[in-house]
C-alpha positions in Angstrom: -18.0 11.9 51.6 -18.0 10.1 48.5 -18.4 13.4 46.5 -16.8 12.3 43.5 -17.6 10.0 40.7 -15.5 8.5 38.1 -16.5 7.4 34.8 -16.1 3.3 34.9 -15.4 1.3 31.8 -16.3 -2.2 30.6 -17.0 -5.2 33.4 -15.7 -2.8 36.3 -19.0 -4.1 38.5 -19.6 -3.0 42.1 -21.5 -5.8 43.5 -21.7 -7.2 47.1 -19.3 -9.0 49.1 -15.4 -7.3 49.6 -12.5 -9.3 49.2 -10.2 -11.2 51.6 -7.1 -10.7 49.9 -3.5 -9.2 50.7 -0.1 -8.9 49.2 1.8 -11.9 51.1 -1.3 -14.2 50.0 -0.6 -13.3 46.0 3.0 -14.7 46.7 4.6 -13.2 44.1 8.0 -14.5 44.5 10.5 -11.8 44.0 13.6 -12.1 41.6 17.2 -11.5 42.4 17.1 -7.6 42.4 16.4 -5.4 45.0 13.6 -2.8 44.1 13.9 1.0 43.9 10.9 3.6 43.4 10.4 7.0 42.7 7.6 9.2 41.9 7.8 12.7 40.2 6.1 15.0 37.5 7.6 16.4 34.5 5.5 19.3 32.6 4.8 18.8 28.9 4.7 22.3 27.7 3.3 21.3 24.1 -0.2 21.0 25.5 -2.6 23.0 27.7 -4.5 21.4 30.7 -6.9 22.7 33.5 -7.3 21.4 36.9 -11.3 20.8 36.9 -12.1 20.8 40.6 -10.2 24.5 41.1 -13.5 25.9 39.3 -11.9 28.8 37.5 -11.0 29.4 34.1 -7.0 29.0 34.2 -4.7 26.6 31.9 -1.5 25.2 33.0 1.2 23.0 30.7 0.0 19.3 30.7 1.6 17.7 33.8 3.0 14.4 33.5 3.2 12.3 37.0 5.5 9.4 36.3 5.9 6.3 38.6 9.1 4.4 38.0 10.2 1.0 39.6 13.7 -0.2 38.7 16.7 -2.8 40.1 18.2 -1.4 42.9 21.0 -1.0 45.2 19.8 0.0 48.8 22.6 1.6 50.2 21.2 5.1 51.5 19.9 4.9 55.3 17.2 7.0 54.4 15.6 4.6 52.1 11.9 3.1 53.5 10.2 0.2 52.7 7.2 1.3 50.8 3.5 1.0 51.8 0.4 0.5 50.2 -0.8 3.6 51.7 2.5 5.3 50.4 0.9 4.4 46.8 -2.4 5.8 47.8 -0.8 9.0 48.4 0.6 9.2 44.7 -3.2 8.2 43.9 -4.3 11.3 45.7 -2.0 13.4 44.0 -3.0 11.9 40.7 -6.8 12.8 41.4 -5.7 16.1 42.3 -6.8 15.8 45.8 -3.2 15.8 47.3 -4.3 17.6 50.5 -7.4 15.3 51.3 -6.4 13.7 54.5 -5.7 10.1 54.8 -8.7 9.2 57.0 -11.1 10.2 54.2 -9.3 8.0 51.8 -11.2 4.9 51.6 -14.5 6.9 51.6 -13.5 9.5 48.9 -12.5 7.3 46.2 -15.4 5.1 44.6 -13.1 2.2 43.5 -11.5 1.6 47.0 -14.2 1.0 49.3 -14.1 1.6 53.1 -13.9 -2.0 54.7 -12.0 -3.6 57.6 -10.1 -5.5 55.1 -9.6 -2.9 52.8 -8.3 -0.5 55.7 -6.0 -3.6 56.8 -4.2 -3.3 53.3 -3.2 0.4 53.9 -0.2 -0.8 56.3 0.8 -3.7 54.5 4.4 -3.3 53.5 5.5 -3.5 49.5 9.0 -5.1 48.5 9.9 -1.6 46.9 12.1 1.0 48.7 12.0 4.9 48.2 15.0 7.0 47.8 17.5 4.4 46.3 19.9 4.6 43.3 19.9 2.3 40.1 21.8 -1.1 40.4 24.6 -0.5 37.5 23.7 -2.1 34.1 21.4 -1.8 31.4 17.8 -2.8 31.9 14.7 -3.8 29.4 11.9 -1.2 30.3 8.2 -1.8 30.0 6.1 1.4 29.6 2.8 0.7 31.5 -0.6 2.3 30.3 -3.6 2.3 33.0 -6.7 1.7 32.6 -9.7 4.1 31.9 -9.0 7.4 34.2 -6.9 5.1 36.2 -3.3 5.7 38.3 0.4 5.2 37.2 0.6 2.8 40.5 -2.6 0.8 39.8 -0.6 -2.6 39.4 1.9 -1.8 41.5 2.5 -5.6 42.6 3.3 -6.5 39.1 5.5 -3.7 38.8 7.5 -4.7 41.6 7.6 -8.0 40.6 9.1 -7.2 37.2 11.6 -4.7 38.5 12.9 -7.6 41.1 13.6 -9.7 37.9 15.7 -7.2 35.8 13.2 -4.7 34.4 12.6 -1.2 34.4 8.9 -0.5 34.7 7.6 3.4 33.9 3.9 4.5 33.9 1.9 7.8 34.2 -2.0 8.0 35.0 -4.7 7.9 32.2 -5.7 11.4 32.1 -8.1 13.1 29.5 -7.1 15.8 26.6 -8.0 18.8 28.5 -8.5 18.1 32.3 -8.4 14.7 34.6 -11.5 13.5 33.1 -11.6 11.3 29.6 -14.6 11.8 27.7 -16.1 7.8 27.5 -13.1 6.0 25.7 -13.3 7.8 22.4 -10.8 8.2 19.8 -9.5 11.6 20.9 -9.1 9.7 24.9 -7.3 6.9 22.8 -5.1 9.2 20.9 -4.3 11.9 24.2 -2.9 8.6 26.4 -1.3 7.4 23.2 0.6 10.6 23.1 1.6 10.5 26.9 3.4 7.2 26.2 5.2 8.6 23.7 5.9 11.2 26.2 7.4 8.4 28.6 9.1 7.1 25.1 11.1 10.3 25.3 11.4 10.4 29.1 13.4 7.0 29.5 16.2 8.9 27.4 17.2 10.4 30.4 18.2 7.1 32.0 21.4 5.6 31.4 20.6 2.4 32.7 17.7 1.7 30.4 18.5 -0.2 27.4 16.8 1.6 24.6 16.6 -1.3 22.1 14.4 -3.1 24.6 11.4 -1.7 24.7 7.9 -3.3 25.8 4.5 -1.8 25.9 2.1 -3.2 28.7 -1.6 -1.8 29.1 -4.5 -2.7 31.1 -8.2 -2.5 29.7 -8.4 1.0 28.0 -4.6 1.5 27.9 -4.3 -1.7 25.6 -6.2 0.0 23.4 -3.9 3.1 23.4 -1.0 0.8 23.3 -1.9 -0.6 20.1 -2.3 2.7 18.3 1.2 3.8 19.7 2.7 0.7 18.2 1.2 1.8 14.7 2.8 5.3 15.4 6.5 4.3 16.6 9.0 1.3 15.2 11.1 1.3 18.3 8.8 -1.1 20.6 9.7 -4.7 20.5 6.7 -6.2 22.5 3.4 -5.4 23.8 1.8 -7.2 26.7 -2.3 -6.5 27.0 -3.8 -7.2 30.4 -7.5 -7.8 29.2 -7.0 -4.8 26.6 -9.8 -3.1 25.3 -8.3 -3.4 21.8 -10.4 -6.7 22.1 -13.6 -4.9 22.9 -13.5 -1.7 20.9 -11.9 -2.2 17.8 -14.0 0.0 16.1 -12.4 2.7 18.2 -8.9 1.6 17.0 -9.5 1.3 13.1 -11.4 4.6 13.2 -8.1 6.7 14.1 -5.8 8.3 11.5 -2.9 6.6 12.3 -4.3 3.2 12.1 -2.5 0.9 9.8 -2.7 -2.9 10.9 0.1 -3.9 8.8 2.4 -1.9 11.6 2.1 -4.1 14.3 4.8 -6.6 13.2 5.9 -7.5 16.8 5.2 -10.4 19.2 1.6 -9.4 20.9 0.4 -11.2 23.8 -3.3 -10.7 25.4 -4.9 -12.0 28.8 -8.3 -12.3 28.6 -10.9 -12.4 31.5 -13.2 -15.4 32.0 -16.4 -15.9 30.0 -18.9 -13.4 30.8 -21.9 -15.5 32.5 -25.5 -15.0 30.6 -26.9 -13.4 33.5 -24.4 -10.7 33.5 -24.6 -10.2 29.8 -28.1 -9.5 30.2 -28.2 -7.8 33.2 -25.3 -5.3 32.1 -26.6 -5.1 28.7 -23.2 -6.6 27.4 -23.2 -8.2 23.8 -22.6 -11.7 23.9 -19.9 -11.5 21.2 -17.2 -10.4 23.5 -16.8 -13.7 24.8 -15.4 -14.9 21.5 -15.1 -12.1 19.1 -11.4 -10.9 19.0 -11.0 -9.0 15.6 -7.3 -7.6 16.3 -5.9 -11.0 17.0 -8.1 -12.6 13.6 -6.7 -9.6 11.6 -2.9 -9.6 12.8 -0.6 -11.0 10.2 2.9 -9.9 10.8 3.1 -10.7 14.3 3.6 -13.8 16.6 0.4 -13.5 18.8 -0.7 -15.5 22.1 -3.9 -15.3 23.4 -4.5 -16.5 26.7 -7.8 -16.9 28.9 -8.0 -16.8 32.6 -10.8 -18.5 33.9 -10.8 -17.2 37.4 -10.4 -13.6 36.5 -13.1 -11.2 36.0 -11.7 -7.7 34.3 -11.0 -6.0 37.2 -8.7 -8.3 38.6 -6.1 -7.9 36.3 -4.7 -5.0 38.6 -3.6 -4.9 41.8 -6.2 -2.5 42.7 -8.8 -4.9 41.6 -7.5 -7.7 43.3 -6.9 -6.1 46.6 -9.6 -3.2 46.8 -12.2 -4.5 44.3 -15.9 -5.4 45.4 -16.6 -8.9 44.3 -19.5 -9.6 41.8 -21.4 -12.4 43.5 -22.6 -13.3 40.0 -19.4 -14.4 38.5 -16.3 -13.8 40.7 -14.2 -16.7 41.9 -13.0 -17.1 45.5 -10.2 -14.9 46.4 -7.9 -17.6 46.5 -8.4 -18.6 43.1 -8.0 -14.8 42.1 -5.0 -14.3 43.8 -3.7 -17.5 42.4 -4.4 -16.5 39.0 -3.0 -13.0 39.6 0.2 -14.5 40.4 0.1 -16.6 37.5 -0.8 -13.6 35.1 2.4 -11.7 36.4 4.6 -15.1 35.9 3.4 -15.5 32.4 3.8 -11.7 31.7 7.5 -12.1 32.8 7.9 -15.2 30.7 7.0 -13.3 27.8 9.1 -10.4 28.3 12.1 -12.6 29.3 11.5 -14.4 25.8 11.4 -11.4 23.7 13.4 -8.9 25.5 16.5 -11.0 26.9 16.1 -13.7 24.6 15.8 -16.6 27.4 15.6 -20.0 26.1 13.7 -21.3 29.1 11.0 -18.6 28.8 10.6 -18.7 24.8 9.9 -22.7 25.4 7.3 -21.6 28.2 5.4 -19.2 25.9 5.3 -21.7 23.2 4.1 -24.6 25.3 0.3 -25.2 25.9 -0.7 -24.3 29.5 -1.1 -27.9 30.3 2.4 -28.6 29.5 3.6 -25.8 31.6 1.6 -27.6 34.4 -1.5 -25.7 34.8 -5.1 -27.5 34.1 -7.5 -26.1 31.4 -10.0 -25.0 34.0 -7.5 -22.5 35.1 -5.8 -21.0 31.9 -6.6 -21.6 28.0 -4.6 -20.4 25.3 -4.4 -20.1 21.4 -1.7 -18.8 19.3 -0.5 -18.1 15.7 2.5 -17.5 14.0 3.8 -14.3 11.6 3.2 -14.8 7.8 6.1 -14.7 6.4 7.4 -11.6 5.0 9.9 -11.1 1.9 13.4 -10.0 3.5 14.5 -6.9 1.8 17.6 -4.7 1.4 16.3 -2.8 4.4 16.3 -5.8 6.4 19.4 -6.8 5.8 20.4 -3.3 6.6 18.8 -3.3 10.1 21.3 -6.7 10.6 24.1 -5.0 9.4 23.6 -1.7 11.5 23.3 -4.0 14.5 26.6 -5.7 14.1 28.3 -2.0 13.4 29.1 -3.3 9.5 31.4 -5.8 10.7 31.7 -9.1 8.7 29.2 -8.1 6.1 30.2 -11.0 3.6 29.5 -13.8 6.3 26.5 -12.0 7.3 25.6 -12.2 3.6 25.8 -15.5 3.0 24.1 -16.7 6.0 21.1 -14.3 5.3 21.2 -15.6 1.7 21.0 -19.3 2.9 17.8 -18.6 4.8 16.3 -16.0 2.1 17.5 -16.6 -1.1 15.2 -14.5 -2.7 17.5 -11.6 -1.0 18.5 -8.7 -3.9 21.0 -6.5 -2.7 20.9 -3.8 -5.6 24.3 -2.4 -6.8 23.1 1.3 -6.3 21.9 0.8 -3.0 25.1 -0.4 -1.5 27.0 2.2 -3.5 25.0 5.0 -1.9 25.2 3.5 1.3 28.9 3.2 1.3 29.2 6.6 0.1 27.2 8.0 2.7 28.9 6.1 5.5 32.5 6.7 4.1 31.9 10.5 3.9 31.2 10.5 7.5 34.7 10.9 9.3 33.6 9.0 12.3 31.9 6.1 10.1 34.3 5.6 6.9 35.2 2.0 8.0 31.8 1.0 7.9 31.6 2.6 4.6 34.7 0.6 3.3 33.1 -2.6 4.8 29.8 -1.9 2.7 31.7 -1.7 -0.3 33.9 -4.4 0.5 30.6 -6.6 0.6 29.8 -4.8 -2.9 32.5 -5.7 -4.8 32.3 -9.5 -3.3 28.4 -9.5 -5.2 29.3 -7.2 -8.3 33.0 -8.4 -8.9 33.0 -6.4 -12.2 31.4 -3.1 -11.4 34.1 -0.4 -12.4 32.0 2.2 -10.4 32.1 0.2 -7.2 35.8 0.0 -7.0 35.9 3.4 -7.8 33.8 4.3 -4.6 35.9 1.8 -2.4 39.1 4.0 -3.6 37.6 6.9 -2.6 36.6 5.6 0.9 40.1 4.8 1.4 41.5 8.0 0.5 39.2 9.6 3.0 40.6 7.3 5.3 44.0 8.5 3.8 45.2 4.9 3.2 47.0 5.8 -0.2 47.9 2.1 -0.9 44.7 0.6 -0.8 43.3 3.7 -2.8 45.7 3.1 -5.7 44.8 -0.3 -5.8 41.3 -0.1 -6.3 41.5 2.8 -8.5 43.7 0.8 -11.0 40.9 -2.1 -10.3 38.2 0.3 -11.6 40.5 1.3 -14.7 41.2 -2.0 -15.5 37.3 -2.7 -15.7 36.7 0.9 -17.2 39.8 2.4 -19.2 37.7 5.6 -19.7 36.9 6.3 -15.9 38.2 9.9 -15.9 37.8 10.2 -12.0 40.1 7.2 -11.4 42.7 8.6 -13.9 42.6 12.1 -12.4 42.7 10.6 -8.8 45.9 8.6 -9.5 47.3 11.5 -11.4 47.0 13.4 -8.1 48.2 10.6 -6.1 51.2 10.2 -7.9 51.9 13.9 -7.6 
């Protein structure tokens, strides 16, 4: 019955013995939030798509199946606790076999395997519930990018764990440019998947409970490669989590993209890597030995805090819930199921600490990711780590303006003094401040912000007649005539020939 063949990416061996795992044995301790889940499909009308196994020439607009996990309030009597089989129903839809009878599931898709152990997984209950509402509040969001040609729910156990700890996780499947099938890990495949991630970046704007200032990307395998190029194109992402991402193995694909610009990756980045591949596997599977140690992206990044962990009990396929639960073990290199489940749990917990540190600024998690694994209580035989800090870059007026914008342009003189103590070479040009102040003050809803910019400007340049003239104009826009007159007069003291101030004062007196 296994009539479909899927292109598998690096290291997904299918050898020998079956697993003895379960969600209960993974033992991911849920956080304080209940977890809601929903799945739906939206349409990207800017791209065409073809359902290949319908064997016709018909094109449709590109469907984007979306799975989302979120902190929830479970008050609806219709809410249902989700089982593993419920997730596999979504897999059928995304594989475009939605009407496939469930009895064929484990025979049909070649990465599930019909074994007694895998059949037992189908009835396992997860921690997520359908038909629930978002819990009130604003939550950071993790956009997940699946592995090569994989489902949006391939890492559902980790997603539920993150949602229970106060994150929203949103994911769509990995699909080819024109059909379900990718071309083999090409630049085109990578950029198509990146465009799907950008579609999700737009989709999250439909959720009032998502904090749009706190966005992280997470990807497994080929998804890590696509996330790297996405970050190079988008400035609104705060962190990257890579689950044995292919950017480590196929840097050549990344750097051939038209969007490749290494210095644009200037946000915290964490990469979790598989164990060293044994010599017998390298030889038999014709895998370059350098992949055990070469990591060109890590070595090349300059402007990010970069963390690289190696999990010595995990092979590549074990970085997903699917791989842990359903994957056949490779007897040449896989560790015991107990070690795999323990390491998958630690992988999830390390990812949570990183996200808590970067998106929630939690001190305990910031300390955790800076510590060595042994200081956090893990043996070197389980986890090893290396890290490097970002090169300090020059702090310029754009960086200062980002800080000012973040605090709504309030208390700018205090902010300037504080920033100057850490960046003594900071130079805020008079012309830049004047232009920014005018731009803000001409907007009726932001006039007060413009005034604050001018107050900073005259603090830095107290002898500038032009700045006092602009400040007076800002007060005039606000209909604060007293302060307008005061500052026009101050401008005239500094430049008695300022005709604009002369004319304005004459108008004000009339």
